[in-house]
Steps between C-alpha positions, in 0.01 A plus 500: 500500500640795693278808465624841607247770589567870451292817534464830321259792483395405146572269208587622150323263260686623193848485652419194715672673789409622849466871573641622830594169670433480874553272796245251631443728798421798279267285289321381814443861603351579160282190520365610838436852371330367185759662272605326177807278487636222281612151603758353262574125492834388359713190481884516512664508157192614311500856365125547480265441794277201548217735575389830647209601718389864526302563821298815576256439786375857521398482134364149552712347223752220459655429158741216428713380210697181436805501269682233303879485459481727196332778697157448342184522709346154499215586735328800651246533779283784630355475850272753667433543870146443627335787689542319833876479437521130579482341155641557152294447186701328227374737231711400201751236392697496176734220395722492190675195352808578291582235238876565517765730645498731196133600519455856623312580819191638328531314172162490329536127428559405863214288646333661799209456738328765711251450782293796621310435823223690677405505866156376394642157427552497124808486279563583135765275350666608175741253341708570187687179417638653178581840646335829416472426127288194571144471622421517870307238695271678747300363791311650793481265795396489864792495742518340844548741791836342582637594158395864523662607825825463689570615854696821543842388625711665765829657396746230392239224491456500122573176313850479358381576149264786419302319233539166329561475126227236476126550515288392799372144477139608450603709195737237357226235527262712293767566236539125472141470376454789254184346351303575817358848554743688273429749228751587232575870449695630199839657557482855635844569357387450141262751345210437264510839325671506160686832523614460140145601402574851626783530247311359197352786293132456424425280801161582650474547876192585702620861523621553145742402226871429531719735296860456387741468795711812553881491546613663826878481475741224587633372830850375580510220760871419539470294819248256357253575779206724414343708777133604497376735770377848579792741438394704805499200734690554822645149490862465391441173315237464226180317590498273192794356308508277191809324365556578131802468269720812525423729208304794362126458451215707354222641720153511345163636605172325421250756373122462485244729336231525766144571384343720768145621433525776758841648425560371149763263372853529639822301506626337817817310591391173659835321546875543462739230383871431499555271200783252558463287186256444215369147559146393592396514867400157631404606855455812709655491846460748785831652608561468874685713753729363772330237713165519320316170476179448303364280780426829675276617214127452470328459166523819296783649708850578373835624623670798340682824573334773700484869411348808657621716211310324218828402334719200436833446328718247322871515582812302575482346848875534559486874433149567630594753766745681269233528232245636746752754628562618143126523436456716809781732394373523143153598624630799696427837345800630308687170533786456249391135475150589380601422142534135604120485527271450202123465507334187365139403455530278809684752719864612512824340382830567681825448310739368764805603296824374653312265732441278199137456606176694460169556679162482326235666716136430417178640644246264653126539528535603862656412832494150646661168410574421134578141397792428268453219247782308334432341162697177467586291196430124479855443629443732798704797376380857550328640191371826650410673826161675509332735748128580450451872569120534477280402793165555329542297180384141475813350346347153480204610289 
């Protein structure tokens, strides 16, 4: 196989394209100076690369990705430079196996295996043979010195491929005998909390009693992709998206009467919901952002959208930026678009008018990361999308 090598200052993971291509001589100069540069491996006639290596000696990091013919990352590796500068610790390996050419790059049902190594000579292996919805096989093992380190190569002396799409032999051998030294961990994608309880009047929680859910307007989602994120986020694209049938859906707030001995009883919104259809929820699934993989989560952790304004929002992903622009204009003092805003128990509702889409802003219990949970029917369809908004309530009690 003929492999062509090219160089660039950086690699765009989303676009699968180099940024600011450069000559081998320029890349060598950056290598000597410790500045970051990308090495791109291609074969003639193939649109996507075989693999990419991102080198940054001054930062002490080397990251590598292997791609299949569909442009999907089949393997990733993280290497970190030892203090003496002569060796690289193989800190993490991640390998994905796609069942067919139609499976998306980060499809939740794609089998995957991650290996996290430490300089102390141990490795944590996490194997999900059924993808993120299935249980994970976990093992912590001792690792031979030869498997932990690799020599720092000179410029141009890297192997032809940045990382193989198969696991090292010592990992593959252990996967071949799952009965030895493994523990089975439940899926971190699927949640154990029944969020429907928060919308059933009369349900008793540790903090109080669930009241009738409160309508908070309706939301048009013409593109069929729901966005969930902080409306003040500086990112152009929403952090979380969920595919739903195009349509108009009600927004509801879960309300709890909290019994507080010190301040007296009061009502508190503990979750917001976009109701897609009225069928029973069979499973609750954590919504993921681009590139997020539950193998990176520890027990009790969750992905979500971040906010430093104690707010989140439901909106149409295709019109996300337009909706946020309209919200900003409507919030200005004396704005002629102020009449597009109406208050709700959960927050504020923006009528998107001619956009054909709306924005439902809800207040959270504070800043930080807020998970988004998707209720799915027995057939896998989306029943509802929920966001818990109270940090201090025990929703499982």
